[in-house]
Backbone as numpy.savetxt, mean C-alpha at the origin, in Angstrom:
# Nx Ny Nz CAx CAy CAz Cx Cy Cz
-3.63 18.79 -29.54 -5.02 19.29 -29.56 -5.47 17.86 -30.11
-5.59 16.79 -30.23 -6.93 16.01 -31.13 -7.27 15.52 -29.40
-6.23 15.39 -28.69 -6.41 14.19 -27.59 -6.71 15.77 -26.46
-6.93 16.52 -26.78 -7.84 17.43 -26.06 -9.34 17.29 -26.31
-9.23 17.42 -27.64 -11.25 16.91 -28.43 -11.42 15.79 -27.79
-11.16 14.77 -27.46 -11.43 13.68 -27.56 -11.66 13.76 -26.59
-10.37 14.19 -25.15 -10.87 14.31 -23.95 -12.37 15.36 -23.12
-12.94 16.08 -24.39 -14.27 16.88 -24.51 -15.25 16.81 -24.54
-14.88 15.42 -25.67 -15.70 14.50 -26.39 -16.48 13.78 -24.84
-15.55 12.76 -24.54 -15.56 12.03 -23.27 -16.59 12.65 -21.97
-16.16 13.95 -21.68 -16.15 14.17 -20.63 -17.66 14.98 -20.58
-18.70 15.32 -22.01 -19.74 16.24 -22.48 -20.76 15.31 -22.25
-20.38 14.35 -23.62 -21.54 12.79 -24.02 -21.52 11.83 -22.87
-20.42 11.45 -22.23 -20.62 10.34 -21.80 -19.89 11.11 -20.28
-21.54 11.87 -18.97 -20.47 12.38 -17.82 -20.31 11.65 -16.80
-20.13 9.97 -17.11 -20.32 9.36 -15.77 -18.95 8.35 -15.65
-18.27 8.88 -16.81 -16.89 8.55 -16.97 -15.90 9.70 -16.92
-14.76 9.07 -16.31 -13.89 10.25 -16.08 -12.53 10.41 -16.98
-11.53 10.83 -17.48 -10.59 11.33 -18.03 -9.67 11.62 -17.42
-8.01 10.34 -17.61 -7.21 10.41 -16.49 -6.06 11.71 -16.95
-5.79 12.27 -15.95 -4.85 13.33 -16.20 -3.57 12.97 -16.27
-2.88 13.83 -17.19 -1.50 13.63 -17.73 -0.93 13.98 -16.80
-0.92 14.70 -15.63 -0.06 15.08 -14.85 0.02 14.35 -13.59
1.34 14.37 -12.96 1.65 13.70 -11.76 0.92 14.36 -10.64
0.99 13.24 -9.39 0.00 13.51 -8.09 1.61 14.49 -7.57
1.47 15.51 -7.15 2.69 16.67 -6.83 2.48 16.34 -5.43
1.55 15.51 -4.53 1.83 15.40 -2.72 2.91 14.26 -2.98
2.92 13.37 -3.68 4.12 11.83 -4.01 5.08 12.29 -4.40
6.03 12.10 -4.49 7.65 11.91 -5.05 8.19 10.70 -4.67
8.72 10.15 -6.04 9.38 8.84 -6.10 10.37 8.76 -4.94
10.92 9.53 -4.26 11.55 9.70 -3.65 11.01 9.26 -2.04
9.86 9.23 -1.40 8.73 9.25 -0.60 8.30 7.89 -0.61
9.25 7.16 0.73 8.54 5.65 1.39 6.55 5.62 0.73
6.60 4.99 0.54 4.69 4.45 0.91 4.48 4.10 2.16
3.41 4.21 3.10 3.03 4.20 4.27 2.57 2.78 4.02
2.36 1.34 4.81 1.59 0.11 4.46 1.02 -0.29 5.80
0.10 -0.78 6.03 -0.50 -1.65 6.87 -0.62 -2.85 6.55
-0.22 -3.78 6.77 -0.29 -5.29 6.57 -0.75 -5.89 8.30
-2.06 -6.58 7.12 -2.86 -7.13 8.68 -2.35 -9.02 8.63
-2.27 -9.38 9.86 -1.73 -11.13 10.13 -3.07 -11.44 10.65
-3.22 -12.94 10.72 -3.89 -13.65 11.68 -3.22 -13.90 12.93
-3.14 -13.65 13.92 -2.36 -14.08 15.52 -2.16 -13.21 15.87
-1.59 -12.98 16.66 -0.45 -12.10 17.69 1.07 -12.16 17.69
2.24 -11.32 17.10 3.19 -11.47 17.34 3.90 -10.74 18.61
4.84 -10.81 18.92 5.40 -9.47 19.99 6.39 -8.95 19.26
6.85 -7.91 20.30 7.78 -6.76 19.80 8.89 -7.35 19.80
9.22 -8.39 20.29 10.68 -8.62 19.60 10.73 -9.14 18.32
9.87 -8.51 17.12 10.03 -8.92 15.77 9.98 -7.44 15.24
9.86 -6.70 15.57 10.40 -5.11 15.27 10.63 -4.89 14.39
12.57 -5.84 15.02 13.48 -5.56 14.09 13.25 -6.11 12.74
13.01 -7.51 13.07 12.82 -8.36 11.79 12.21 -7.87 10.70
11.10 -6.95 11.14 10.24 -6.43 10.04 10.53 -4.81 9.85
12.08 -5.11 10.09 12.88 -3.28 9.72 12.15 -2.38 10.47
12.01 -2.61 11.80 11.14 -1.08 11.85 9.80 -0.36 12.04
8.87 -1.66 11.10 7.30 -1.58 10.90 6.89 -1.26 12.80
5.84 -0.50 12.86 5.20 -0.75 14.06 4.61 -1.94 14.51
4.35 -2.73 14.80 3.39 -4.03 15.74 2.25 -3.35 17.07
1.07 -3.64 16.28 -0.12 -3.65 16.93 -0.38 -4.64 17.06
-1.20 -5.18 18.78 -1.33 -6.00 18.58 -3.32 -6.01 18.44
-3.97 -6.05 17.96 -5.70 -5.81 17.50 -6.56 -6.26 18.49
-7.49 -5.91 19.03 -8.22 -7.13 20.18 -9.08 -7.74 19.09
-9.27 -7.76 17.87 -9.68 -9.17 16.83 -8.65 -10.53 16.57
-7.68 -10.40 17.33 -6.65 -11.61 17.51 -5.57 -11.11 16.14
-5.90 -10.40 15.45 -5.23 -10.27 14.16 -3.72 -9.07 15.02
-2.93 -8.57 14.29 -1.61 -7.79 14.31 -1.16 -6.95 13.09
-1.05 -6.32 13.24 -0.93 -4.62 12.03 0.02 -4.18 12.39
1.35 -4.82 11.48 2.64 -4.18 10.52 2.01 -2.92 10.13
2.57 -1.85 10.55 1.89 -0.35 9.73 4.18 0.57 9.79
3.51 0.63 8.56 5.04 1.95 8.77 5.62 1.75 6.75
6.27 2.83 6.73 7.43 3.33 5.69 7.82 2.06 5.10
7.23 1.65 3.65 8.21 0.74 3.10 8.86 1.74 1.53
10.07 1.47 1.67 10.94 2.09 0.67 10.24 2.15 -0.86
10.63 0.66 -0.80 9.78 0.36 -2.89 9.26 -0.93 -2.66
8.67 -1.35 -3.99 8.19 -2.54 -4.07 8.94 -3.55 -4.10
9.98 -3.44 -3.74 11.19 -4.68 -3.91 10.85 -5.16 -2.00
11.30 -3.93 -1.53 11.10 -4.03 -0.16 9.55 -4.57 0.15
9.02 -4.12 -0.15 7.28 -4.54 0.19 7.27 -6.03 0.23
7.77 -6.76 -1.37 7.44 -7.91 -1.53 8.53 -8.51 -0.51
9.95 -8.40 -0.08 10.69 -8.68 1.09 9.74 -9.04 2.25
9.15 -8.31 2.49 8.10 -8.00 3.83 6.88 -9.00 3.73
6.19 -9.23 2.24 5.25 -10.18 2.48 6.37 -11.75 2.11
7.83 -11.83 1.79 8.32 -13.15 2.10 8.20 -13.72 3.32
8.91 -12.82 4.35 8.67 -12.60 5.84 7.72 -13.28 6.48
6.60 -12.25 6.12 5.23 -12.91 6.40 5.09 -14.66 5.98
5.14 -14.74 4.96 4.90 -16.04 4.12 5.97 -16.59 4.95
7.05 -16.80 5.42 8.27 -17.48 5.91 7.25 -17.79 7.57
6.49 -16.41 8.36 6.68 -16.72 9.59 5.49 -18.11 9.48
4.80 -18.39 8.14 3.54 -19.69 8.45 2.17 -18.54 9.03
2.57 -17.30 9.33 0.49 -16.53 9.76 -0.03 -16.07 8.40
-1.36 -16.28 9.05 -2.54 -16.36 7.16 -2.20 -14.33 7.39
-1.80 -13.86 5.78 -1.96 -12.40 5.24 -3.51 -12.29 5.26
-3.98 -11.31 6.18 -5.25 -10.86 6.49 -5.38 -9.78 5.00
-4.34 -9.08 5.60 -4.59 -7.59 3.99 -3.45 -6.69 4.05
-3.19 -6.05 3.02 -2.51 -5.21 2.58 -3.34 -3.68 2.15
-2.27 -2.89 3.03 -3.16 -1.66 2.80 -1.95 -0.87 2.47
């Protein structure tokens, strides 16, 4: 009851602040892999698909490579980022 009162006070007196919900997002389950996009400076060819565990390799017109696809968990993401580091290609972004 106290938490509900505090939440109500926060939402009524400071409308710009939002209150976090204690409910989980029903759209995501722990067993679902997250889909990531990893952008690298430079181009990779398709021979690297197996090394990057089946991620889709897209060569962009701006000279970057986009690796995209599902990644099982944080440990797998860190493994992919280590592979990027080992290639020596500059990492542009991870989404």
